[in-house]
C-alpha positions as CSV (number, residue, x, y, z in Angstrom):
1,M,97.4,123.8,91.5
2,V,95.4,121.2,89.6
3,E,97.4,118.0,89.1
4,Q,97.6,116.9,85.4
5,V,97.2,113.4,84.4
6,P,97.6,112.2,80.7
7,P,95.1,109.5,79.6
8,A,98.0,107.0,79.2
9,Q,99.0,107.5,83.0
10,L,95.7,107.5,84.3
11,E,95.8,103.7,85.3
12,D,98.9,104.6,87.5
13,W,96.7,107.3,89.2
14,L,93.7,104.9,89.6
15,A,95.9,102.4,91.3
16,R,97.2,104.8,93.8
17,H,93.6,106.1,94.8
18,N,91.9,102.6,94.6
19,G,90.3,102.1,98.1
20,P,86.9,100.8,99.4
21,D,85.4,102.8,96.6
22,L,86.5,102.9,92.9
23,P,87.9,106.2,91.9
24,M,85.7,108.5,89.7
25,V,86.1,109.9,86.4
26,L,83.8,112.8,86.3
27,D,82.8,113.6,82.6
28,V,81.8,117.4,82.5
29,R,81.0,117.4,78.8
30,E,77.4,118.4,77.6
31,P,75.1,115.4,77.0
32,W,75.2,115.9,73.2
33,E,79.1,115.7,73.5
34,Q,78.7,112.4,75.7
35,G,76.4,111.1,72.8
36,L,79.2,111.5,70.3
37,A,81.9,109.9,72.1
38,S,82.1,108.2,75.6
39,I,84.5,106.0,77.6
40,Q,83.8,102.8,79.3
41,P,84.5,102.4,82.9
42,Q,87.2,100.1,83.8
43,G,88.6,100.1,87.2
44,F,86.8,103.6,87.8
45,E,83.1,104.8,88.3
46,L,82.1,107.0,85.6
47,R,79.8,110.0,86.4
48,C,78.5,112.4,83.9
49,I,77.6,116.1,85.2
50,A,77.8,118.8,82.5
51,M,80.0,121.7,83.9
52,G,77.3,124.1,83.9
53,E,75.1,121.8,86.3
54,L,77.9,121.0,88.6
55,A,77.2,123.8,91.3
56,S,73.8,122.7,91.8
57,R,74.5,119.1,91.7
58,L,77.7,119.2,93.9
59,Q,76.1,117.2,96.7
60,E,76.0,114.2,94.5
61,L,79.7,113.9,95.0
62,D,81.7,112.8,98.0
63,P,84.7,115.1,98.8
64,D,86.6,112.2,100.1
65,H,86.3,110.3,96.9
66,P,89.2,110.6,94.3
67,V,87.9,112.4,91.2
68,A,89.6,112.8,87.6
69,C,87.9,115.3,85.6
70,L,87.3,114.8,81.8
71,C,86.2,117.1,79.2
72,H,86.9,117.3,75.3
73,H,90.4,118.8,75.3
74,G,90.9,119.4,79.0
75,V,90.0,123.0,79.6
76,R,86.7,122.8,81.1
77,S,87.8,119.9,83.3
78,M,90.6,121.9,84.6
79,H,88.3,124.5,85.6
80,V,86.1,121.8,87.4
81,A,89.0,120.3,89.0
82,A,89.9,123.9,90.5
83,F,86.5,124.3,91.6
84,L,86.3,120.9,93.4
85,L,89.5,121.8,95.1
86,Q,88.1,125.1,96.4
87,Q,85.0,123.2,97.6
88,G,87.2,120.9,99.8
89,F,87.9,118.0,97.6
90,E,91.5,117.0,98.1
91,Q,92.0,114.0,95.5
92,V,91.2,115.8,92.1
93,V,93.0,115.7,89.0
94,N,92.7,116.9,85.3
95,I,92.9,114.4,82.5
96,T,95.3,116.3,80.3
97,G,93.9,116.6,76.6
98,G,90.4,115.2,77.6
99,I,88.5,112.7,75.6
100,D,90.4,113.6,72.5
101,A,93.7,112.5,73.9
102,W,91.9,109.5,75.6
103,S,91.2,108.4,72.1
104,R,94.8,108.9,70.8
105,E,96.5,107.5,73.8
106,R,94.2,104.8,75.5
107,D,91.4,103.7,73.2
108,P,91.2,104.5,69.6
109,R,87.5,103.2,69.2
110,V,86.4,106.3,71.1
111,P,85.5,108.7,68.3
112,R,87.2,112.0,67.9
113,Y,85.1,115.1,67.2
């Protein structure tokens, strides 16, 4: 079961998972979507790997590193989070509502599309 974290509560999750390395927000949207709207890393590392590329780029991620998955509305990122859990990642959550909710709950400067 994938843990769900609303954008408004992400700070709490980040604080609980802040170790020697910053937690990661993994944006799994397509590059054109990232060009329309993106987030600024604050207290986390931002990594952008489109969902379709993740299997071939999995070695770029550390299974011991906390990961919060992000997409447009939270569906793709939920699938990615489940995939990461199956691959042995233990500290994985889905950002509920995706970047759309991020814009509404955390940063209204992020464009909605």
